[in-house]
N, C-alpha and C positions, 0 to 999 in steps of 0.2 A: 796475496791480495791485500790491498790497503782498504781501510774503512773510511778514508777521506771522502767527503761528499763530492760528486763529480759536477763539472760545469758542462752543460749541454747546449750546443748551438741549435737554434730553432729558426731556420729560414721560413718565411711565412707562406711559401708556395705561390701559386698564381694569384695576384691581387684581385682578379675578377671573379675568382671562385670562392669556396667556403674556407680556404686555408687560413686567411687572417682571422675570420670569425671563430673557428675552432681553436686557434692558438690563443686568442684572447680569453675565450671561455675556459680553456684548460688552465691558464695561468691565474684565473680567478678562483681556482681550487687551492686552498691553503696547503693541502697534503703534498702538492708538487714541490713546494719550497721546503718541506720537511725532508725530502729525499734527494734533492739535487739543486744546482744553481743554474737556472735557465737564462739564456741570453738570446733575445730575438734579433733576427736580421731582416730588415724590411724597410718600409717607407712610413715616416711619421704621419704624414697627411692621410694615408690609407688607414692606418690604425685608428686615428682620430675619427675619421668618418664612420668606420665600422662600429666603433664603440658607441657613437651617438645613435646609430641605427638600431643597435641591439639592446641599448640601455644598460651596458656594462661600462662603468667608468673607473679606469685604473690610471694611476699616474704614469707618465712616460719619462724615464730617465735616459736622456740621450748620451751615449758614451763616445768620448774621444779616444779613450783607452780603457782597458779592462779594470784598471785600478779604481775607476769611478763607479763600478757596478755595486749595487746594494744587496741584491739577491733577497729582496724583502717582499713578502706577500702584499699585494696592493699596488706594487710598482713594477712596470715592465722596463727592464734594462734593455735598451735598444741600440743596435748598431744601425744608424739611419743612412741608407744609401741614397735617399732622396732622388729616386729615379722614376717617379711617376708624376706626370703632369695632371694634377687633380681636376683641371678643367676638361681634360679629354678622357678622364677615367670613367668607365662605365661597368657596373657589375653585370656578371652573367653573360658576357659576350666574348667571343674570340678576339684577341687583340695582340698585335705584334709588340706593342709597348709593354704589355703585361707579360708576354712570353719572354721577352728579353730581360725584363726586371726579375722574373722568377729565376732565370739562369744566373743572373748576377748575385742573387741571394745565396744560391748554392755554391757558386765560386767562392764567395766570401766565407761561407761556413767551412769549406774545405781548407781554405787558407788559415782560418783560425785554429782548426784542429792540427794541421801540419805545423803551425807555429807555436803550439802548446798553450794557446789561449782557451781552448775547449777540449774536452775529452772525447766527445762523440757528437754525432749529428742525428737529429730527429726531424723527419720531414712530413709536413702536410702535402696535399696533392698539387701537382702541376698539370698543365694541359698540353697535350702533344700538338694539337692544331695551333695553339698560340705560340708554342716554341717554333713551329714551322713558319708561322706568320712573322715572327721576330727574327727569322733567319739564324736561329740557333743551330749549330751543327750537330746536335745530339737529340735523340728521340725521347729520352727519359732520364730519370735520376741515375739508374744503373750505368747507362752509357757514359754519362758525365763523370761519375765517380770512378769508373774503370779507367777512363782516359786520363783523368787528373792524378791518379795514383799509380798508373801503369800496372793495373791489376788485370789478370787474364780470367775471363769468364767467372765473375763473382756469382755466388750461389745464394739463392733466396730460400729462407726458411720462414714458414708461418708458425706462430705460437699462439695458442688460445687455451687458457687454463693449463692443464698438464699435457696437452696434445701439441706435438711438434711435427711439422711436415716439411720434407724436402721435395724437390721436383726434378725428376730425371730429364724431362723435356718441358718447354714452356709454350711459347707462342708459335705453334705449328698446327697445321691441320692434323686431325687424328690419324689420317693415313700416313702422313710424313712422320708423325711422332712415333708410330709403331715401327717405322723403318729405322729409327734411332735407338730402339730398345735392344741394344746388342750386349753380349756378355762383357765385352771390353768396357762399354760405358757404365754398365751396372757396377762392375768391379771398381772402376775409377771413382764413381760417385759415392760408393759406400766408404771408401777410404777418405774422401773429402768430407762426408757427413761426420764420420768419427772425429776427424780433426777439428771440424767446426764446433761440435758439441764439447769436446775437451777444452777448447778455447773459452767456451762459455761456462766452464767449471763443472761439466758433467763427465766424470772420469769413467772409463770403461763402459761406454754407453751400450745399451741393448737396442739393436736396430731390427726393423722388419721391412721387408719389401712387399708392396701390394701386388696382387695378381692382376693380370689384364683381362682374361676371359672369365666367364661365369664359373664359379667354383675353382678358380685358378686352372681352368682347362680340363679338370676331371680326368687326369691321366691321358690327355691328348684327344678326348672325345669332343671337346669344344674349342680346339685350337692348340697349337704346339709352341707358342712363344714361351710359355713357362718352362717347357722341357728343353727347347733348343737354345734359349738365350738367358732367361732370368736365372734359372737354377745354376747353370755353369758360372755365371757372374757372381752369384752368391757364394758358391763353393770356393772360388778364388779368393774372395774376401775373407772367408773363414780361414783359409790357409795363411792369410796375413795376420791372423789372430783377432779378427773382429767377431764379436758376438752378434750374429745376424740370423734372422729367421725368415722363412718364406720360400717361394712366394705364398703369401697368406691371402685368402680370398678378400677382395676389396670391400665386400659388404660387411666384413667383420673387423678387419685390421685397425681401422681408425677408432672404432668404439673401444676395442681392447687397449689401444694406446692411450686413449682419453682416460681410461681407468687404471693406467699405470703398468700395464703388461710390458710395454716397450717405451724406451726414452724418445724414440722418434720413428717415423715411417718415411720410407722413400716411396713417394707416389710416382706413377709412371707418366702422367700427362697433366696438363693444366687444370682441367675441370675436375679430374678425380680428386686432387688435393684441395682445390678451392672449395668444392661443394662440401667436402667433409669438414673443413675448418669453419666455414660460414654457417653450416647447419648446427655446429656445436655452439657458436655464439658469434653472430654476424658482426656486432659492434666491437667486440673485444678481440677480434683477430688482429694480430700485429705482424708486420713483415720485418724480418731481420736480414740484412745483407751480409753474407759471410764472404771471406776471401779478399777483403780490403785491409789496409794496414790499421784501420780504426773501425769502431762500431758505427753502424747506421741503422736506425730503426725507422719505421714509417707506418702511417695509417694504411689500411687496405681498402681505400675507396677513392673515387675520383673527385674532380673539382665541383661537381654538382651545380653547374651553372643554372639549372632550373630553379634552385632555391637560394642561390647566392644573394645576399643582401636582405633576406626576409627574416633573419634572426631565428630561424627554426632548425638550423643545422645542429646535430648532436656532436658533442665534443668527447664522447666516451672513448672512441678509438684513439683520438689524439692523447687523451690522458693515459690510456694504456700504453701507447707507443713511448711516451715520456717515461712512464714507470719502467718499461723494459730497458730503456736506455740507462736509467739510473741503476737498475739491477745489474746489468751486464758490463757497463763501462769499466768498473774497477778491474775486471779480468783482463781487459785489453791494455790497461795502463799499469799493470803490475810490474 
């Protein structure tokens, strides 16, 4: 691993949401410039308008190429795509113009990483309805990143303090999610979890699998998923040499991981993992996308149209997402 400070591409997200505001606020923190070189991708007029509305005034250094970047606190180094008509721009509303613009910011960020101008990407939120209004052919960041990097099924990991959480299933009904909790899938995901953690510098990680039923089924008294699917999948992973425990009752395993007993937990469905992370610290939960050829970190909240433009959005999650990118990017670029 090299100790060289990393350049991180920061697309501003949906211009009508809180993305530009939390990006500006995060870059107003000097500590960010102590750990990385941030480069913003967005629209100069939008940033100017947001800075005026929230009372944060930073210089904007518009870049024609990366050699012009200063990476200095007090100045935003900006790749200006100039793709917002400021006369039609309105905060807090679904807009095809803003959906298309947010897509173009991400495209540019990917291009910069693939071209060696940045080491990783850190994203504020985009809006799915605005993407649709802008006729963008992708539903979210992960779909875009997967398509542009030809990556199959990128895997999300949440990190908050010392707690790391992977997800066996994501956006499914609970009934459908249970149907996907097979021994084959558990085995495959445990191998992928191990690989992702080792790429982040965690050698020989100690993993746990959360249980599904109360008390992990209590020997079949409260359900058989642990006996029929989870335990066999775990046993196959052990045969591969992975140190993995469980299924561990879900009411305990996340607390135990938070306090260092495991390096990560494989949660079984969306809310099981989300609730655990956000109860640990809602604002400091960071999302890390694994399975791409480069690192991408993200805030774990939406565009918050209801408060966009009011100057009250918290930048804590954005700061933490940038810190995570600065922390882990060198492992990807080694």
